[in-house]
N, C-alpha and C positions, 0 to 999 in steps of 0.2 A: 454517426458522423457522416453527413452527406455533403457533397460539394456540387457546385454548379456544373462541373465537367462530367458529372455522372448522370446522364439522362435516364429517365425511367423507361420501363418496358412498354409504356403505352404509345411510344412513337410509331410502332408498326408491329405487324405480326405476320407469321407465315401460316398459310392455310394447310389443311391436312393433305393436300396434294403437292405441297412444296412451293406454291405460288404466293409471293408476298402480298398481303392485303393492304388496304388503305390505312392511313394513320388512325389510331384509335379503334381499329377493327370495323369501321363503317365502310359500306359499299354503296355506290350510287347506281343501283340496278333495280329493275322492276321485280315484283314477286315472281312472275313467270320466268324471267331470265335467271333469277337466283335459284329457283327450283330446278331449272334445266342444268345449271352449273353444278349443283349438288348431285344431280343424277349422273352427269358425266364424270364427276370425281369418283363416285362410287364404282362406276364401270371401269375406270382406269385403275383404281385401287384393286378391284377384283381381278383385272387382267394381269396386274403385276404379281399378285399372289398365286394365281393359277393359270399361267400362260398355256400350258398343254391342254387344259380343258377348253379354252376359247379357240385354240387352233383346231382341236378336234371338232368342235361345234361348227366352225366355219367350213372345214373340209367336208363334214357330213352333209351340210346344207348344199354345198356345191355339187357333191356327188348325186344327191337326190334330184336336184333341178336338172342336172345333165342327163340322168337316166330318164326322168320324166319327159324331157325334150325328145329323147330317142324313141321311147315307147309310144308317145303320142303322135309321132311323125311330124312334129312341128318343124324339124330341121329341113324337111323336103321343100318347104315354102320358099326358102332362100338359097337352096343348094344350086350349084352350077350343074351338078349331075345328080338328079333325084333318084337315079337307079343304082346309087352306090350301095354297097353291102351294109345291111343293118348291123351285123355283128361287128364289122370294122368300125362303124360309127360309134357303137356302144363302147368298144375298147378304147377308142380315141377320147371319148367323153370321160371315161374313168381315168385315163392317162393324164388328161388335163386337170382333173380334180384332186386325185389322191396326193400328188406331190405337195399340195398346199399345206400339208401337215408340217412341213419343214420350212415354210416360207419365212419364218422369223429368224431362224438360225443359219440357214443356207439359201438365201434368196437367189443368188447367182446360179447355184447348182440346180435349183428348181426350174429356173428359166431355161438353162441349158438342156435340161431333160425334156422340156416342152417343145423346144425348137424342132427336133426331128418329127415329133407328133404333128406339129403345124405343117411341116413339109408334106407329110402323108395326107393331111387334111386338104392341102392345095392340090396334090397329085390326083386324089380320088374325086375331087370336086364336091365333096360333101359340104364344106364351109359351115361346120357346126358352130353354134353360139358359144360352146364351152371354150373355144379358142381365145375368147376375151379374158379368160382367167389368167392368161399370161401377164396381164397388166396388174394383177394383184402382186405378182412377184416383182414387177417393175416398181410399184409403189414402195415395197419394202427395200429394194435396192437403193432408191433415192433417199429413203428415210435413214438407212443404216450404213451404207457403204460410201466410199469416196466418189468424187465426180468421174474418175476414170472408169469405175465400174458401171456407172450409168451410161457412159458412152458405149461400152461393150454390150450392155443390154440393148441399146438402140440397134446395134449391128445384128444381134440375135433375133430381134423382132423384124428387122428389115429383110433378112434372108428369105423367109417364106413369102413375103410380099413380092420380092423380085422374082422368085420362082413362079408365083402366080402370073406375073406379067409375061413370063416366057411360055408357060404351059397353057394358060387359059387367057389369052389377050382380050377376048371380047368382053368379059365381065370382071376383069381383075380390079378395075378402079372401084367397083362397088365393094370389094373386099378390102382394098388397101387404104382408102381414105378413112373409113371408120376406125381401122386399127391405128392409123397415124394419129388421129384425134385422141383416141383412147390412150395411146402411149404418151402424148404431150400432156394430157390432163392428169394421168397417173403420176408422171414424173414431177409435174408442177405441184400437185397436192402433197407428194412425199417431201419435196423440198420445203414447202410452206410449213408442214407439220414439224419437220426437222429443225427449221429455223426457230419456230415457236418453242420447241423443246429446249434447244440450246440457250435461247434467250431466258427461258424460265430457270434453267439450271444456273445461268450466270447471275440472275437476280437472287436466287436462293443462296448461292455462294457469297455474293456481296452482302446479303443480309446477315449471314453467319459471321463473316469477317467483321462487319460493323458491330455486331454484338460482342465479338471477342475484343475488338478495339475499345468498345465502350467499357467493358469489364476491366481491361487493362488500364484505361484512363482513370477509372474509379479507384483501382488499387494504387496507382501512382498518386492520385490526389490524396488518398488516405495516408500513404506513406509520407507525402510532403506535409500533411497536417500534423502527423505524429512528430515529424522532425521539428516543425515550428513550435509545437507545444513543449517538446523536450528542451528546445533552446530557451523558451521563455521560462520554464520551470528551473532550468539550470541557473539562469541569471537571477531570478527572484530568490530562490533558496540559497544559492551560493553567496550572494551579496548580503542578504539579511542575516544569515547565520554568521558570516564573518563579522558584521557589525555587532551582533549580539555577543559573539565571543570576545571581541575587544572590550565591549562594555562590561561584561562579566569579569574579565581579568582586571580591568581598571577598578571596578567596584570592590572586588576582593582585596586588592592592594590598598584601597583607601578606607576599608571598613574599620580598621583599627585606629587610624589616625584622624580620619575625617568622616564621621558617620553621615554627615549631610551629603558629601559627595557620593557615598555609597547609595544613599536613598535616590539621588538624582540618576545614578547609573541604573538602578533597578527600574525606575520610572521610564527611562529611555529604552530599556530592554522590553518592557511591556508595550510601549508605543511601537517599537520596531516589529515586535512579534505580531501585533494586531495588523500592522500594515502588510506584513508578509502574508498573513492569513487572508486578508481581504483580497490581495492580488491573486493568490492561489484559488480562492473561492470563485472569483470572477472568471479565471481561466478555465477551471474545471467545470464551472456551471454551464459553459457553452456545450460541453459534452453531455452533461447530465440533463439539463433542462430542455424544454421545448423551445425552438428558436424564438417564438414570440415572448417567452417568459425569461429568457436569458438576460443576465445583467449586461447592459450595453454601455457601461461606463467607459469613457475613452481611455486608450492606452497612454502611458506617460509621453510627454512632449518636452521640448526644450524649456518651456516655462517651468517644468518640474525639476530642473537641475538644481535650483537653490535648495529645495527640500531634500534632494539626494545628498548634496554636499553637507547640509546641516547634520544629517544622520551620520555621515562619515566623520565629521569633526567630533560629534559626540562619542564616537567609538575610539577617539584618541589620535586620529590622523589629521594634522593641520593641512588644509587644502585651500587653494586660492583659485578664483575663477577670473580669467581675463577674456575680453571680447575685443577683437580688432575688426575693422571694416564696418560697412553699413549693411545691416540685414536687408534682404530684398523686400520690395513692396508686397509681393505675394509670398507668404510664408512657405517654407518647404512642405512637401506633402507629409501627411501623418506617418507614413511608413519610413520616410527618411528621418523625421524627428525621432521616431522610436529607435531607429538604428543608432543614431548619435547618442541617445540617452543610454541604451544598453551597452554600447562600447565604453562610454565613460564609467558606467556602473561596474562593468567587468574589470576594467583596468584598475579602478580604485579598490575593488575587492581583492585583486591579485596583490596590490600593494599591502593591504591589510594582512594578507595571509603569508606573503613571502618576503616582505621588505626588511624584516627583523626589527629589533628595538634599539640597537646600539650601532651608531648614533641614532637617536630618534628620527624616523623619516618624516618627510613632508612631501606634499604633492601639489601640482599646479595643473589646472585645466585651461587650455587656451583654445578659443573658438575664433577662427579667422574666416570672414566672408570675403570671397573674391567673385568676380563676374562669372556666374554659372557654376560656382563650386563653393563647398563648405569644407573647411579643414578643421579637424579636432585633434589636438595634441595633448596627451596626458603624460606628464613626466613626474618622477619621484626621485628622492635622494636615498632610497633604500639600498641595502646591500645587493650585489649581483648574485650572491650565493646564499643558500640557507643551510641549516644543519642537514636537511634531507637531500642536498645536492643543488645543482644550478636551478635558477628560476626558469619556469617553462618558457620555451621560445620556439617559434616556427612550428606551431602545431603540436608542441609537446604536451599541451593540455587541451581538454575539451573546450575550455573557455575561449582560447585564442582561435581555435578552429571555428567555433560558433561565431565569433566576431567577423572572421573572414567571410563566412557564409552570408552573414547579414550584409556586409559591404558589397559582395558580389551580386546580390539581388538588385542593386541599383547601379551596377557598373562602377562601383567604387573599389578602392584598394586600401589595404591595411598592412602596416608594418609594425612589428613588435620586437624589441631587443634592447640590449644595453645601450646607454648613451655613448656616442662616438667621441664626444668632447666633454667628458665629465669635469667637474670642478677639480683642479689639481689637488686641492687640499683634501678632498674626500675620495676621489677616484671611484665614485659609486654612481649609481643612477640607472633608471630604466625609462624607456619611452615607448608609447603606443601612438602611432600617427594614422589617422583616418582621413582619406580624401574621398569626398562624395559629390558627384555631380548633382546639381539642383534640378536638372531636367533630364527626362528620359532620352537615351540615345537611340535614334532611329537606325535599325539594321536593314 
């Protein structure tokens, strides 16, 4: 059983890195871009699985480049004091590189550890390139920590630069300006990556919530469909069985005295049974058959009331139909007509089951058309009580509850109970009143 409110899974998908893809799984990318995206996803997935390996790989590469810069003497080409101690330069290079192993978990502590080393770098005038490794820690601070931490990182980076302006004023700007640019670019890149990551996480969360909501809507639609089918089956089976029971009782009573009446009762039982089977087959066929093959015979309408009343009369309950007012030029919607039909059917079924036989009951169905409203009143002269107790009232039976549910679907109301002004001679009677708007109420 599928419903229109249960969209299929082809509406969208989530890629293996958690990023929602295009509807239907398609992407408007070139082969080269698609290949690059797959490669980046694999790298990110590997980084999530083995972060320590990648941290160690980065740290090892930084240490090797720093040591190579020292051993090759390349640092002397930009140093303010080329005669600085090579051992000190090597120690500073290692001190700038090794802490990167903890850049992911403790980026602020890594930068704080590097700040004294940067001060020594300025003091001795070596100005080694490994000092730029501070900005890897800055990137991780912008990526993982709040904005206040980024401000503190800016202070830690600025302290060595201010010290350079005091200790070595002639060339401090050649050191400060590149570091300031590096800090700005590292912080901006970290914020961009962080924003992208948070946006992706929000999309993934939204996709998951939409999937959950879709599944919930599908379950609600299935539950509503089950309720509708149960209500239809209750009305069909309950009414037709009551009619068959009445016909069978009448046929058994007339068998001895009037065989012809008994034959008529049996024929009516067969007709009613076939009608019930046809309605049940149509209802259950929607569940069993392919939608294109299901029986699409229309549901009963107000035009079928005469057939309904004929069957009730055959079951032994005299019933009369009255129509007041002028039907609207535009007939009520099929759903409203079905609601009126089922309410009349259920009310007459209750009369057959509960009204008793002494005095013999009768019923009357009155349809009243008013501007924008249709009222259906079903009354009978049956007893208010039966051997099993009072007749069902105010939800005491599934039938009345089902009638109220039908009425509420179209903003209608339903009342069921004993007559407030019964005929004094009999002091009996039961009434069901349905008021149904003929147009939808805008909320």
